[in-house]
C-alpha positions, 0 to 999 in steps of 0.5 A: 339571708343568702341569695339562694334562700331569697330566690326560693322564698320569692318562688314560694310566695309567687306560687301561694296565690295559685295554690290557694285558688286551686284549693278553693275551686273544689271544696272538699265534700261539695262534689257530685262524683260519678265513678265508672265502677264496672262494665259487663257484656250483656247479649252483645252489648256493653253495660256501663255501671256508674256509682254516683255520690251527691255531696253538694248538700242539694237534692238533685231531682233530675240529672241528664248528662250528654255522653260520648262513647269512643272505640279503643282507638279513640274513634267516635261511636255515638253520642247519648243522653244518659238520664241519671234521674234523682240524686239525693244528697249524701246517699250513693246511687248506682246507675246502669246504661247499655251501649247497644250492639257493642261489646265492652272490648269495643268501648275504649273511653266514655266522655261526659261531654256536658250536663244537658239538664240539672233540676234542683227545687224545680228549676234548672241549675248549674250545680251539676256542672259546677260540682261534677267530678269524674273517676274510673275504678276500671281500665276504661277511662271516664273523661270530662 
């Protein structure tokens, strides 16, 4: 085996454990995914429309997320608790929230700052935090 092949083999072998850890950290089909699906201007306010899919295998009785709204320049606008309510397993849900007194052109980014509450089987759970994945179908970023 040439020296170059040995170097390549050593680099590949060294990368294997980190690749394996990255795969196991997020099991396919076990996510609580929140997608910023659309926005609408409504009477001088911005309506944020989210598509939520719970693929965790557990019924979420209540999910409340701490959310921060930023303007287009990245400046803080407001912090809110958004109650996503019950999220049945395997069934998508649409949730809408209004950012009052601010058109959508004045909203630059939405940050899911954390999970304030996640109730499963009547008790608080870390599942929502552990399984949370975020995406945006539109130009507005959904961060987390």
